[in-house]
C-alpha positions in Angstrom: 1.1 8.5 -29.4 0.0 5.4 -31.2 -2.8 3.3 -29.7 -0.5 0.4 -29.1 1.8 2.6 -27.0 -1.1 3.9 -25.0 -2.3 0.3 -24.4 1.2 -0.7 -23.2 1.3 2.3 -20.8 -2.1 1.4 -19.5 -0.9 -2.1 -18.6 2.2 -0.6 -17.0 -0.2 1.6 -14.9 -1.6 -1.5 -13.3 1.7 -3.3 -12.9 3.6 -0.4 -11.4 1.0 1.1 -9.1 -1.5 -1.5 -8.0 0.5 -4.7 -8.2 4.0 -3.5 -7.3 2.9 -0.5 -5.2 5.5 1.8 -6.8 3.9 5.2 -6.2 7.1 7.0 -7.2 6.6 5.7 -10.8 3.9 8.4 -10.9 6.6 11.0 -11.6 7.0 9.3 -15.0 3.6 7.9 -15.8 1.1 10.5 -14.4 0.8 14.1 -15.6 1.5 16.6 -12.8 -1.9 18.2 -13.5 -3.8 14.8 -13.6 -7.6 15.4 -13.8 -9.3 13.1 -11.3 -12.5 14.1 -9.6 -12.7 11.2 -7.1 -10.0 11.9 -4.6 -11.3 12.1 -1.0 -12.0 15.6 0.3 -8.9 17.4 1.4 -6.4 15.4 -0.6 -3.9 17.1 -2.9 -4.9 17.2 -6.6 -3.1 15.7 -9.6 0.0 13.5 -9.3 0.4 14.0 -5.6 -3.2 12.9 -4.9 -2.6 9.8 -7.0 0.5 8.9 -5.1 -1.4 9.2 -1.8 -4.1 7.0 -3.2 -1.7 4.2 -4.2 0.0 4.4 -0.8 -3.4 4.3 1.0 -4.6 1.2 -0.9 -1.2 -0.6 -0.6 -1.0 0.1 3.2 -4.4 -1.6 3.6 -3.8 -4.4 1.1 0.0 -5.0 0.8 -0.5 -8.0 -1.4 -2.9 -6.2 -3.7 -2.8 -7.0 -7.4 -5.0 -5.9 -10.3 -5.3 -8.2 -13.2 -6.2 -6.7 -16.5 -8.8 -8.7 -18.5 -9.5 -6.3 -21.3 -8.0 -3.2 -22.9 -9.8 -1.1 -25.5 -8.3 2.0 -27.2 -9.8 4.9 -29.1 -7.1 7.5 -29.9 -5.9 9.1 -26.6 -8.4 7.2 -24.5 -7.9 3.7 -23.2 -10.5 1.7 -21.4 -9.4 -1.1 -19.0 -11.4 -3.8 -17.3 -9.6 -5.3 -14.3 -10.0 -7.4 -11.2 -8.6 -6.3 -7.8 -7.6 -8.9 -5.2 -5.8 -8.5 -1.9 -5.8 -9.2 1.8 -6.9 -6.5 4.2 -4.0 -6.1 6.6 -4.1 -2.4 7.4 -6.5 0.5 8.0 -8.7 1.2 5.0 -10.6 4.5 5.3 -11.2 3.9 8.9 -11.8 0.1 8.7 -9.2 -1.7 10.8 -7.4 -4.7 9.4 -9.7 -7.8 9.1 -7.2 -10.2 7.3 -10.1 -10.9 4.9 -9.4 -11.5 1.3 -11.3 -9.2 -1.1 -12.0 -9.3 -4.8 -13.6 -6.6 -6.9 -14.0 -5.7 -10.5 -13.6 -2.3 -12.1 -13.2 -0.2 -15.2 -10.9 2.7 -15.8 -10.9 5.3 -18.5 -7.4 6.7 -19.1 -6.7 9.7 -21.3 -3.1 10.0 -22.4 -1.1 13.1 -23.3 2.5 13.1 -24.2 3.1 9.6 -22.8 1.5 10.2 -19.5 -2.0 9.7 -18.0 -3.6 13.2 -18.0 -7.1 12.2 -17.0 -8.4 9.2 -15.0 -12.0 8.2 -14.5 -12.7 5.0 -12.7 -15.4 2.8 -11.4 -14.5 0.1 -8.9 -16.9 -2.0 -7.0 -15.9 -0.4 -3.7 -19.3 -1.1 -2.2 -18.5 -4.8 -2.4 -15.0 -4.3 -1.0 -16.6 -2.7 2.1 -19.2 -5.5 2.2 -16.5 -8.2 2.1 -14.7 -6.4 5.0 -17.9 -6.6 7.0 -18.0 -2.8 7.1 -21.6 -2.3 5.9 -24.8 -2.4 8.0 -26.4 -5.9 7.6 -29.2 -4.6 5.5 -26.8 -3.1 3.0 -24.5 -6.2 3.0 -27.4 -8.2 1.5 -27.5 -5.8 -1.5 -23.8 -6.4 -2.3 -24.7 -9.8 -3.7 -24.5 -13.5 -2.7 -20.8 -13.8 -3.5 -20.0 -11.4 -0.6 -22.2 -13.0 2.0 
């Protein structure tokens, strides 16, 4: 696919999944054999693991949105810089709802194959999300930075 098409699909990835919470769009946008090494232990691999991830985040942060600030493309690879924002209203990996607003930045590397995401590598400042939720020991919360105090 052309780089412009991959960039458009990458933007749709954020809109459909993280902002709208439409996990079922994975059937169209995510390869069944998605390569992603960061699912929690015991989760299904590939597309099904991705759907579970979207549902988990959206249950915890129902108003979540991810705003794309930069998209770079190199052939089948697209790099996206984004900001996640949402209000913690449900369980998040064992942390009960706090009703706190969170904000975190992240970078995703997406490899496209035949119009679908075939590989997904991401870094998100999850450490600061847990700090903003008050879910870190006090000595670690200080490391998360002054904006999260």
